[in-house]
Phi, psi and omega in degrees: 000136174274100185299318180299319179293319178299314179295324178300315181291319182293318187268347180069036178236177181284151180296325179297325177294316180297313182299320179293317180296317179298316179298316181294320178296316180295334179279359176092014178279145180277161179298313179301321180295314180298315183296325186267321190243005177229041183295323181297321182293318185265359183071026176082025177298132181276175186296327181294314178296319181295322178292318176300317179299315180298318179295314180292327178299315178298315181299312184293326176291321175297322178298316179295322177296319179296318178302316182298316181292323179293315179300318180295319182294318180290322179296323179296331177279353181073025184242011183275112177263166178297321180295317180294318178302315181298318180297317180294316181294331180274348182300139183247000177221157178295328180300315180295318178299317179296321177300315182291330182275342187309313182294342186251353182287137175303129185251157169290174184288100183266169176299322179293322180295319178296320180295323178295319179298334179274004176079029184260008180298320180299319178296319179299317180294323179295317179296318180294332179291336172059042177230027179295146177243011176213172182301146181299324180294325177295319178296321182293332181299336179285356182250014179292138181203092182304328180294332178258015177065034172251096190254355179213158178296326180296319178295319180296317181293321178295320178296318177298322177298322178297320179296315180294319181300318179292324178297317178297316181297327182276359180288103187298315181296318180296315181299319179297319180294317179296319178300317179297316179298318180294318179296318185283325189238356181282169180227148174260128187233133175231143178226161181278139173291326177225103185294341182273347183283137175273136178199170178287356182258017184299331177302333186256012179292333179219071189248136182207116183212145177302139179303321183296338191249345187294125180284158187301318185293333176288321177303314182292322178294316179297317178302317181292319178299323177291318180297325180273009175062033175262326185243153168248129187238135179222156169257121177262114182259162176285075191299317182300316180293324179293316178297323178295321178299314181296319180297319179299329182277327188250342176255101186245014178210145177275091182238117186294342183269326183260333184300314178299322180295312181295325178299316179292320180295319179299316178298318179295317180300317181288309187289325184269324188249313188277307187301312180300321181293316181292324176299316178298316182296316182292317179294323176296318180293317177300318179295318179297317178298314181296317178297315180300319178295316180294321178295321179297316178295316178303315180298317179297316179298316180298317180301315180295322179294316180294329184268013175296142183291140176288148172262095188270158171077014181240145171273124190244138173258115177273135185233113176260102188285152176194170177258273188301317185275358178088160179270127181268135182240146175214127177263129184236130181282174184301341179270356181096001180284134179280122183266327185196155174224150178211161171235127179238161185230063182278346185256172178299149005271349184286317178057041178273067189291310184298316179297319180295318179297322180296316178297315180300312182299321180293319179295318180298316182289316184296318187255001179066041179297130179244351181211136175251127178256107185260123176294150186264026182270206181304136180071013180295319182296315180295320179295322180297319180296323177296317180298314181299316179298318181295317182298334178281344184261339185257155182282336183294144178271101184233139175247168175225158179222139176276124185247133177293114184265012179307129179089348182296321179291326177296315179296315187297335179264004184276163177298322180300316180294322180293329176287324182284321181231071185296334183269357183262151170274177186297326180293318179294321177298319180296318179297319178296320179295319179297323177292315183292335181298329178274334179288318177204087184305319183297311183297328182275319185289337179292347179281352186248143173304123183307330181292343182267359185282338169080038176238030179235186175225135179058029185295338181278350183262352189257176180301108187292326179295313180296319179298314181297318180296317181294312182293323176299321177295322178296315179297316180300314180296320181294314181298316182287331177294324180277320187083160181226155177281116185299332185267355180233344185294142176284165177298325178300315181291316181297329184292344178267356178287141180312126175084357183250120177274170180300315178298320179293323178300318178294324177296323178297314180296318179297317178298318180295319180294324183278316187264347185096182184299147174289139176246353180208143176299328182298336178297339180302331181292348177270351180285131180306135177070011176251096184268186183302320181293315178297321178299316179302318184287325189260332193306317184293342183263357181254131184251141173235112181272140180059037178269188182293324181243120180304333180293340178294345179268003182245177176270007175294129183284143178308330179295344181251007182301314183301317179293321180294318179293322177294322177299313179300316181297317180298326182267004176078029180245160178249148178304330182299335180296335178297318181289344182265019177110359177095177182243090194306320187252026186297326181297328180289343182278350179261107185283325181230094187292326179294317179295318180297319180299317179296319181292330180269001181059043178238160169283155183296320180294322177296318178297319178298320178295319179297316179297318178298319182289322179292332178287320179225081184301132176063027183301135180265114182297344180289344179296338181277350182277154180296139180285148178299154178277120176265134186241159172228351178228173186236148178238140179247166178301324182294336180283342185284137177225140176306136182103338180297141175250127184229164174256135182217173180245129178290119182263329182205146176236127179234178185300326188260003178163198181227139176263128187240129176277114178250014174088022180240017177066013172217106181300134177273153179260125168260106180294154182306328181287349181245012183276319188215153174285335179269159179289129175232142178278331183215144180306330182296346176290341185238332184223158177221158175303134180095346179297142172264121187229153171270131180228155177243136179287125178262316182204150179229129176241099184292323182298317182262003178053054180234144179229126175259129184237164175221140172266358177266074187305125178077002184260335179253323171224155178271186185297337179268359178089008179278138178302136178281126182295153182305319183292337181276347181274143186267018182294144172295137184301336181266358189304308186282336175293318181292323184281344184081015184276344178074029174094165183283354176288349182299133179222158176228165179297135175279135178064026183295149178280124180301327185302318183270358183064028185292326187273062177240169188298144172260015177250139180225152172228141182235114184059232182268356184277092182240121178287159183271339187199145176290156170295146181292158177093005179259021186267004178291160192299328186261018189298326186292317190271328194256011176295144178289164181293332178297318178296324179294321181293327180287337187235078187269018184273086192284117180286129186238016183277347180291143179065225177289122180280185182308303187295322180294318180295320179296316180297319182294316178296320180296325181296320178287338178055065178299000000 
């Protein structure tokens, strides 16, 4: 296989780009370095494409290694034919290679192997020849051999059947065809082990959906329900057609003596050997596809969270809310230094409200606090009301923001936190972290295991190695996209910089503590274990403000300093202008950028990057992201009414929608069908974590603390909260048919727990039987999760647009080539 050609076809890029990227990766260059400083070589491939390329490169190389070992093993047996070699060499997946190798792979002691040892191979061959002129049992009687434990004709015939069944099972072409039929026409079915038991998996108590159509989040939910012994899961294949297919291949003569035997053997081969294996393979493939999709969504969410803009220049009071143990407070100055910590007890059971307010007011006044960062954990709602009341009583102008505290407790109990705050308890560390999260989310969140940040779905159920690698790559790309200040960055932050390992990051901090601030990037070469290659990889991502060379404060790589300085000289500028805020219109001064690039011996893309950086030195890409919503008042669930329009922050994006914080301590769900007027396959096409969005309240369930929202203002409910009639909606009549959504009547649970997969569609379609519209009255917030099984049976039109849609699932399955 030509790996470069295969990657070219998969990624839709030029072969020269792939070859250059592979060469750079093999030379030990990191993805951020290649994406930023080797654009000419790769034709401008971004970090996401490069990571996909790197993953597929590993897979394809492993595939080639597997082919080599399989070919060697078969050749050693003396059974390698030219046709078989060609099939193995042309295989594009490990599954196909395994199918081809199956007949030659050393097996455990099977029933067929025992039958061969008993001398029944001849009988099997005779039956397969299908030219018997007497009953099969009469023929089998000639193979009796008490010494080999063949004491009856029935035993001999059964042994011959075992040999034939294994031969059928080992037929690689047949197995591939059966797998394809099962994938194309099979269904995944789940039932309850106990139909009377209440659980978060009730949606799946009577579940039946085509394999081709089942979205990833349902696969993961079903897997978890099965793992927790709530569900029984099966793959239902078109068995009759499959048995007919096998018969057509192996029964090639009308022989009254052998046809009944072969018919029974074929059924045994399929039911005992082929079907269970293919079910495992298909479920494994579905799980892999679902995991990859969930990991991809987790990565996108994490990236958006890490790239949230910092709230700079403010003294922040971090508030870690609690009941019995008290609320922990930490005041942090604009540089991130902790100025003071306190513990107050304004909530139950102590209820020392007046005393707590007095302490709070004193801290705000003493340290000039301008922002309170309140964690969204236990007692957050009660704490928010206290903050709002206090802000109305004091003269200082202070705002507050609700901060996602996911992972703060993990960090506060970590070795890193104890080293950073040795005199603090875990609560004080957590409060300090919550304060710093708004000052610089990226710098603070890198201290936490990405899996603990809480912006994924089913992350505990998936391949942890793959998840860690993907999320680590997301953090690495985000940190390098922003760049870090070499003289203030923590070892945690530095360890994500291209080319810098955790030990080297600690060495940098130790060198800085001993020698003082870095004044030149070149000083990095004096840091223990940081050699020329590591310097090449990391230097461009590290910033030195007020250093010896103004270019050290930019993302211009040291390898391009000479060209950058020559460029400045040609245009009549001095390097000092960089330190004075940059040269805003410098790009306009270059009339022919291609000619200038050639004269400076640079690539055009590199020159464009240099010009951009000289115009805005050290520009932070996070500045383009929406700013957090700062509040001074509080809203409760009881205040919400259908039809209300509010501004909120997207906290999490999952396959079936987006959860939006509207300030009521219960994130509302915007189902995928209510995110956009245009058809989208996945919510990430329209929203990202951290986005500030306008939403309209569709339904409120106070008992279950659920809120259903819509981003289609006025399209799902009017200003008074009345459902908008179908005729009043301007949707194209075919819109939902094409999308597979099953009409605008589709609803999902508001505020559903991702863990239980509760927020999934209550609309189903089965085969071609698709209803045009839901029955009215299903628009209440909990309709998706809490419908009875009778209602589910009446409405089998299973909606499949959530997560991976029809076409995406088909493409993904085809890519694995089951």
